[in-house]
C-alpha positions as CSV (number, residue, x, y, z in Angstrom):
1,M,116.8,131.4,102.6
2,I,114.3,130.2,105.2
3,K,111.6,130.2,102.6
4,N,113.5,127.7,100.8
5,R,113.9,125.5,104.0
6,Y,110.2,125.3,104.4
7,L,109.6,124.6,100.7
8,L,112.2,121.8,101.2
9,L,110.6,120.5,104.2
10,A,107.0,120.6,102.6
11,L,108.2,118.8,99.7
12,A,109.8,116.2,101.9
13,G,106.9,115.7,104.0
14,L,104.6,115.4,100.8
15,F,107.0,112.7,99.5
16,A,107.0,110.8,102.6
17,L,103.2,111.0,102.6
18,L,102.8,109.8,98.9
19,T,105.1,107.1,99.4
20,F,103.3,105.9,102.4
21,L,99.9,106.2,100.7
22,S,101.3,104.2,97.6
23,F,102.5,101.4,99.8
24,Y,99.3,101.5,101.7
25,F,97.1,101.1,98.6
26,Y,99.5,98.4,97.2
27,W,99.0,96.4,100.2
28,Q,95.3,96.8,100.2
29,E,95.2,95.8,96.7
30,N,97.8,92.8,96.7
31,G,98.1,92.0,100.4
32,Q,95.8,88.8,100.4
33,M,97.5,87.6,97.2
34,L,101.0,88.0,98.5
35,T,100.3,86.4,101.7
36,E,98.6,83.3,100.0
37,E,101.7,83.0,97.7
38,T,104.1,83.1,100.5
39,E,102.1,80.5,102.3
40,Q,101.9,78.3,99.4
41,A,105.7,78.6,98.9
42,R,106.1,77.2,102.5
43,V,104.0,74.4,101.9
44,D,105.5,73.7,98.7
45,G,108.9,73.7,100.4
46,A,107.8,71.3,103.2
47,Q,106.2,68.9,100.4
48,Y,109.5,69.2,98.1
49,A,111.6,68.3,101.5
50,K,109.9,65.0,102.1
51,T,111.7,63.3,99.2
52,N,114.8,65.5,98.9
53,N,117.6,66.6,101.0
54,Q,118.7,70.1,101.9
55,Q,121.3,70.3,99.0
56,A,118.3,69.5,96.4
57,C,116.4,72.1,98.4
58,L,119.4,74.9,97.6
59,D,120.1,73.4,94.0
60,T,116.1,73.7,93.2
61,V,115.9,77.2,94.4
62,I,119.0,78.2,92.6
63,D,117.6,76.6,89.2
64,K,114.1,78.4,89.7
65,S,115.9,81.8,90.4
66,Q,117.1,81.8,86.8
67,S,113.6,82.8,85.6
68,C,112.7,84.9,88.9
69,R,112.5,88.6,87.9
70,D,110.3,90.3,90.4
71,S,110.1,90.8,94.1
72,N,107.0,88.3,94.6
73,C,109.2,85.5,93.0
74,T,112.0,86.5,95.2
75,V,109.9,86.3,98.4
76,A,108.3,83.1,97.4
77,L,111.5,81.4,96.6
78,K,113.2,82.4,100.1
79,N,110.3,81.1,101.8
80,F,110.5,77.9,99.6
81,L,113.9,77.5,100.7
82,N,113.6,78.2,104.5
83,S,110.8,75.5,104.6
84,C,112.5,73.1,102.4
85,F,115.8,73.4,104.3
86,K,114.2,73.1,107.7
87,N,112.2,70.0,106.9
88,A,114.6,68.1,104.4
89,E,116.5,65.1,105.2
90,K,120.2,66.6,106.4
91,S,122.9,66.9,104.1
92,P,126.1,66.9,106.1
93,D,128.4,69.0,103.8
94,I,126.0,71.7,102.7
95,C,127.2,74.1,105.3
96,N,131.0,73.4,105.3
97,K,131.8,76.4,102.8
98,V,129.0,78.6,103.8
99,P,130.3,81.6,105.7
100,S,129.1,82.9,108.9
101,N,125.9,85.0,108.7
102,H,127.8,87.7,110.3
103,D,130.6,88.1,107.8
104,Y,129.2,90.1,105.3
105,M,132.0,90.3,102.9
106,N,132.3,86.4,102.7
107,K,128.7,86.0,102.5
108,V,128.5,88.3,99.4
109,S,131.3,86.6,97.9
110,W,129.9,83.1,98.7
111,T,126.5,83.9,97.2
112,V,127.8,85.6,94.1
113,S,130.2,82.6,93.4
114,T,127.4,80.0,93.9
115,C,125.1,81.6,91.3
116,R,127.9,82.1,88.9
117,K,128.8,78.5,89.2
118,A,125.3,77.5,88.6
119,K,125.3,80.2,85.5
120,V,122.7,82.4,87.0
121,R,123.3,86.0,86.4
122,N,120.6,87.8,87.8
123,G,120.5,89.6,91.1
124,N,117.7,87.6,92.5
125,C,119.9,84.4,92.9
126,T,122.2,86.1,95.2
127,N,119.5,87.7,97.4
128,I,117.4,84.3,97.6
129,I,120.6,82.2,98.8
130,N,121.6,84.8,101.0
131,E,119.5,83.0,103.4
132,M,121.9,80.1,103.6
133,P,124.0,81.5,106.2
134,L,121.5,82.1,108.6
135,L,120.0,78.6,108.0
136,C,123.3,76.8,108.5
137,E,123.7,78.9,111.8
138,I,120.3,77.7,113.1
139,K,121.1,74.1,111.9
140,T,124.2,74.0,113.7
141,R,122.7,75.3,117.1
142,H,120.1,72.3,116.9
């Protein structure tokens, strides 16, 4: 029995080491590109915000999420939304139906129903617009 424990412990340690190394080498190979894409999304969001309001920012992100299939795209759209929302002309009613950032169940319900109303069925849409409750919370503080 003791030998099995040591074997399981060794396998768990090996798994942790291999996981760490795979993330490390992935970041070494792709980190610069991911950083540049993230910064470009912020710049694009701020640029888009110059001629659009917060509602247009949200609508654009929902529309772009239709074709978003990978994590790089999801992160880029989240950064676009954050930058755009913070720099765009205020939309007075945009946060009226958005639940509190701390109300998990209503937040999930709101994101799913918002994406379904826009006829976007992939999981990335809900993941991206999940930022809205926090953005609205920040907006009401300022």
